[in-house]
PAFIPA-385454 format. One record per residue: x, y, z of N, C-alpha, C, O in turn; residue number from 1. Coordinates in steps of 0.001 Angstrom, whole numbers, plus 500000, padded with zeros to 6 digits. Each point is the difference from the previous one (the first is absolute). Layout:
# PAFIPA-385454
DRENVO     n.u     n.v     n.w    ca.u    ca.v    ca.w     c.u     c.v     c.w     o.u     o.v     o.w  num
DRENVO       X       Y       Z       X       Y       Z       X       Y       Z       X       Y       Z  NUM
...
# end
This chain:
# PAFIPA-385454
DRENVO     n.u     n.v     n.w    ca.u    ca.v    ca.w     c.u     c.v     c.w     o.u     o.v     o.w  num
DRENVO  961530  970488  167792  500224  498662  500525  499165  499115  499201  498784  500190  500023    1
DRENVO  501815  498653  499113  499406  499316  499302  500674  498641  500051  500603  499609  499001    2
DRENVO  499342  499716  501991  500747  498657  500364  498906  498996  500612  499022  500265  500699    3
DRENVO  501409  498595  498862  499137  498862  500772  500606  498624  500453  499409  498965  500310    4
DRENVO  502233  501373  499632  500584  498425  500515  500282  499806  500945  500160  498822  500321    5
DRENVO  500105  502486  500870  500562  499754  501222  498838  499682  500776  498882  500477  499804    6
DRENVO  501473  498574  501218  499096  499511  500796  500437  500236  501367  501150  499620  500217    7
DRENVO  498034  501079  501078  500470  500007  501318  499939  498501  500605  499120  499168  499777    8
DRENVO  502202  500661  501168  499400  498488  500841  498980  500171  500497  499526  501134  500063    9
DRENVO  499761  497661  500493  498984  500292  500926  500414  500152  501416  500754  499232  500598   10
DRENVO  498712  501777  499856  500863  500294  501643  498775  500287  500672  498938  500382  499509   11
DRENVO  501385  499358  501808  498683  500356  501250  500892  500674  500849  499295  500852  500540   12
DRENVO  501760  499250  499856  500692  500480  501276  500434  501578  499779  500527  500456  498986   13
DRENVO  499186  500131  501995  499972  501689  499399  501564  500377  499930  500081  501228  500007   14
DRENVO  501041  498242  499936  500965  499990  499916  500392  499834  498427  500619  500790  499286   15
DRENVO  498890  498083  500433  499653  499540  498573  499305  501099  498857  500363  500229  498846   16
DRENVO  498669  500266  501821  499236  501073  499439  500515  501152  499481  499904  500433  498852   17
DRENVO  500818  500157  502386  501103  501189  500124  501255  499739  498606  500249  500749  499054   18
DRENVO  500308  497999  501276  500880  499767  498834  499461  500218  498762  500597  500700  499182   19
DRENVO  498181  498709  500538  499334  499880  499007  499980  501263  499074  500327  500036  498814   20
DRENVO  499215  501015  501986  499879  501491  499646  501311  500374  499105  499780  500575  498934   21
DRENVO  501216  499213  501331  500869  500599  499189  500105  499287  498600  500760  500533  499191   22
DRENVO  498575  498336  500425  500061  499307  498754  498689  500226  499389  499882  499401  498931   23
DRENVO  499056  501312  501440  498788  500387  499281  500106  500633  498533  500756  500892  499612   24
DRENVO  498442  498518  499807  499870  500682  498480  498539  500423  500452  498946  499368  500074   25
DRENVO  501471  502212  500252  498695  500605  500494  499765  501277  499232  501002  500507  499496   26
DRENVO  497847  500090  500333  499704  501240  499667  499364  500822  501480  499050  499578  500659   27
DRENVO  501582  501417  499577  499335  500585  500954  499175  501333  499976  500121  500791  499064   28
DRENVO  499147  499406  501854  498824  501053  499770  500826  501232  499418  499613  500531  498959   29
DRENVO  501245  499814  501542  500801  501089  499523  500547  499981  498754  500411  501092  499608   30
DRENVO  499719  497943  499626  500381  499786  498444  499105  500091  499165  500321  500056  498813   31
DRENVO  497944  499998  501672  499451  500091  498986  499459  501552  500050  500177  500676  501014   32
DRENVO  499290  499737  498067  499351  501449  499859  498456  499829  499721  499578  498866  499773   33
DRENVO  499582  502187  500234  498904  500227  499841  500007  499749  498430  500799  500520  499221   34
DRENVO  498049  498483  500396  499871  499766  498982  500532  498698  498984  499512  499601  498943   35
DRENVO  501777  499875  501880  500639  498923  500010  498915  498764  499994  498959  499969  500658   36
DRENVO  501549  498984  498410  498928  498746  500644  501166  498940  500091  501121  500017  499491   37
DRENVO  498323  499152  501236  500910  498781  500640  499606  498419  499525  499389  499378  500869   38
DRENVO  500835  500001  498065  499317  498689  499797  501042  499021  500962  501180  500128  500326   39
DRENVO  497813  498870  499947  500355  499198  501071  499548  499025  499687  498825  500087  499642   40
DRENVO  501901  498326  500314  499541  498898  499732  500456  499393  501125  501161  500032  500408   41
DRENVO  497645  499254  500234  500235  499143  501100  499861  498519  499713  499835  499646  498833   42
DRENVO  500221  499420  502192  500102  498429  499231  498318  499952  499616  499784  498978  499349   43
DRENVO  499312  501607  500805  498500  499931  499850  499393  500723  499158  498993  499602  499415   44
DRENVO  501744  502038  500330  498976  501122  499501  501122  500945  499227  501220  499881  500110   45
DRENVO  498134  500998  499156  500733  501088  499845  499154  501259  500317  498799  500120  499762   46
DRENVO  502017  500803  500816  499144  501125  500426  501051  501189  499317  501206  499872  499792   47
DRENVO  497839  501442  499903  500473  501105  499549  499587  501007  500981  498839  500237  500331   48
DRENVO  502423  500438  500183  499788  500926  501086  500425  501331  499609  501170  500101  499629   49
DRENVO  497954  501157  500387  500190  501028  499647  500300  501244  501146  499061  500207  500769   50
DRENVO  501961  500497  499380  500379  501131  500924  498724  501047  499915  499565  500539  498982   51
DRENVO  500074  499563  502043  499244  501111  500038  500403  501269  500627  499722  501102  499525   52
DRENVO  500879  498724  501452  500608  500598  500809  499296  500197  501354  498912  499461  500204   53
DRENVO  501845  501501  500961  499570  499699  500871  499726  498732  501159  499299  499973  501011   54
DRENVO  501566  499035  498367  500023  498870  500610  498738  499052  499194  499769  498921  500545   55
DRENVO  499706  501290  498655  498976  499296  499403  500254  499444  498614  500787  500610  499277   56
DRENVO  498629  498302  500291  500305  499362  499080  498548  499236  499269  498986  499743  500650   57
DRENVO  501137  500057  498302  498933  499540  499062  500296  498684  499512  500605  499872  498935   58
DRENVO  498941  498908  501898  500090  498521  499330  498937  499644  499345  498806  500129  500268   59
DRENVO  501817  499342  498717  499237  499418  499197  500371  498263  499568  501197  499727  500097   60
DRENVO  497995  499270  499505  500729  498811  500037  500039  498888  501177  499472  500262  501080   61
DRENVO  501072  498670  498726  500174  499181  500994  498434  499891  501056  498848  499992  499567   62
DRENVO  501569  499939  501809  498804  499754  500671  498969  501406  499998  498917  499900  500577   63
DRENVO  501374  501106  498908  499022  501239  499429  498986  499516  499060  498805  500294  500004   64
DRENVO  501873  498853  499113  499152  499568  498706  498984  498991  500624  498774  500107  500005   65
DRENVO  502006  498870  500531  499187  499015  500756  498779  500390  500641  498966  499371  499779   66
DRENVO  501063  501546  500943  498987  500542  500734  498679  500831  499168  498977  500447  500520   67
DRENVO  501434  499589  497992  498907  500674  499223  500414  501640  499608  499582  500583  498999   68
DRENVO  501202  499921  501885  500513  501353  499659  501064  500315  499205  501044  499363  500139   69
DRENVO  498836  501872  498716  500983  500048  498986  501326  500629  500822  501159  499705  499710   70
DRENVO  498548  501001  501118  500977  500402  500835  499779  500534  501410  498814  500029  500331   71
DRENVO  502221  500477  500734  499474  500249  501060  501306  501159  500880  501224  499869  499989   72
DRENVO  498270  500785  500427  500858  500839  500632  500246  499868  501302  499017  500027  500741   73
DRENVO  502107  499830  499762  500500  499783  501323  501584  500241  500120  500731  500482  499134   74
DRENVO  499652  499034  502247  501315  500450  500326  500856  498606  499939  499489  498882  500081   75
DRENVO  502043  501415  499745  500465  498668  500043  500987  499874  501278  500971  500733  500186   76
DRENVO  498599  498170  500695  500672  500000  501608  501573  499653  499646  500843  500361  500820   77
DRENVO  499567  498971  498024  501267  499387  499673  499779  498606  499875  498916  499451  499798   78
DRENVO  502266  499985  500348  500302  498411  499658  500547  499348  501040  500744  500552  500810   79
DRENVO  498878  498068  499240  500102  499446  501023  500890  498511  499667  500136  499807  498792   80
DRENVO  500291  499457  501831  500970  498507  499498  499090  498930  500245  500314  498823  499821   81
DRENVO  498356  501622  500659  498552  498918  500031  499830  499910  501332  499146  499152  500258   82
DRENVO  501272  501325  500623  499502  500100  501199  499950  501471  500673  499690  500890  499208   83
DRENVO  500552  499491  502063  499601  501570  500637  500804  501025  499655  499570  501154  499990   84
DRENVO  501897  498492  499635  501234  500874  499641  499259  500745  498762  499664  499441  498956   85
DRENVO  500118  502119  501406  499681  500512  498794  501276  501206  499795  500531  500648  500902   86
DRENVO  499715  499405  497855  501129  501033  499663  498957  500953  499153  499461  499699  498935   87
DRENVO  500387  501552  501820  499007  501142  499493  500567  500869  499122  499290  500812  499407   88
DRENVO  501948  499136  500413  500445  501144  498883  499886  499703  498307  500362  500731  499078   89
DRENVO  499029  497981  500876  500306  499367  498566  498362  500060  499466  498959  500145  500641   90
DRENVO  501287  499683  497950  498414  499779  499351  500068  498484  499377  498978  499361  499748   91
DRENVO  502230  500185  500054  500311  498707  499784  501347  499374  499966  500999  500692  499806   92
DRENVO  499055  498225  500348  501426  499488  500008  499598  498404  499548  498960  499396  500265   93
DRENVO  502353  500081  498874  499534  498685  499561  500463  498885  501155  501063  500066  500617   94
DRENVO  498094  499072  499522  500305  498739  500914  499114  500512  501380  500015  499314  501023   95
DRENVO  499266  501878  498896  499276  500299  501312  498449  500031  499525  499601  499839  498847   96
DRENVO  499614  500406  502315  498414  500354  499417  499780  501020  500474  500156  500323  501177   97
DRENVO  499301  500547  497608  498775  501249  500056  499131  500146  500854  499045  499224  500033   98
DRENVO  501087  501850  500895  498649  499993  501151  499396  501603  499770  500607  501044  500237   99
DRENVO  498184  498820  499295  499247  501102  499701  499505  500612  501695  500104  499341  501035  100
DRENVO  499482  501741  498875  499537  500663  501020  498752  499485  500515  499675  500252  501160  101
DRENVO  499650  499102  498137  498858  499080  500615  500418  498875  500892  499332  499615  500960  102
DRENVO  501900  499844  498637  500081  498694  500746  500040  499092  498941  500161  498851  500411  103
DRENVO  499752  501243  498377  499974  499036  499121  501408  499785  499479  500541  501012  499556  104
DRENVO  500159  497848  500415  501230  499473  499811  500217  499151  498919  499307  498983  499974  105
DRENVO  501685  501240  498911  499982  499549  498982  500778  498553  499933  500776  499775  500928  106
DRENVO  499078  499223  498045  501252  499289  499909  501178  500076  499964  500262  501202  499994  107
DRENVO  500850  498083  499972  501238  500355  499891  500025  500589  498548  499662  499451  498951  108
DRENVO  500960  502150  501322  500610  500822  498691  501030  499338  499403  501045  499785  500614  109
DRENVO  498731  499757  497912  501319  499334  499102  500530  501180  499272  501199  500006  499720  110
DRENVO  497982  501082  499911  500731  501069  498851  499037  501321  500405  498804  500145  500251  111
DRENVO  502445  500794  499669  499495  501646  500228  500616  500775  498737  501061  499713  499444  112
DRENVO  498002  501398  500191  500307  500535  498951  499310  501374  500026  498796  500254  499958  113
DRENVO  502388  500667  500129  499175  501489  500213  500132  500449  498652  500990  499958  499269  114
DRENVO  497491  500620  500441  499959  500748  498904  499872  501481  500139  498872  500429  500244  115
DRENVO  502287  500565  499616  499726  501504  500040  498583  500252  499372  499413  499332  499148  116
DRENVO  500193  501818  501505  499051  500826  499461  500539  500739  499022  501075  500599  499980  117
DRENVO  497591  499250  498736  500496  500741  498877  500329  501252  499938  500673  500337  499026  118
DRENVO  498970  500645  501935  500270  501135  500165  501549  500216  500173  500668  500722  499260  119
DRENVO  499878  498478  501938  501493  500075  500453  500864  499288  498446  501149  500373  499767  120
DRENVO  498393  498964  499612  500810  499499  499107  500241  501032  498443  500870  499788  499156  121
DRENVO  498196  501211  500813  499908  500832  499167  500743  501365  500495  500561  500801  499253  122
DRENVO  499345  499277  501908  500820  501381  500372  501252  500302  499690  500884  499159  500160  123
DRENVO  499398  502144  499326  501445  500149  499524  500884  500770  501303  501201  500239  499874  124
# end
């Protein structure tokens, strides 16, 4: 996925959130493989997330960098619409906010790009 033009309407009702899930431009946790990287541009930052396996991800950039760290190993809780409703099966979706396992929530995701691992790219 490499798009950045669609924007979800600002919604707050549960019905509207459920309806929005049909239109999400998302990357699910099942779509990424060990070693894949996901580049995410939010309103305020850029993150690079590497899939480590067993529900763990290596996060760099954005908030992690602002805390003086080069990278942080954590889980991904999912994405929110800016409130308490959490879609837990996704790594990132345009228009939503990424929530890490430690509770840190990003600004609105503007662009998501999956970078397959080098090993997968060259397997015949």
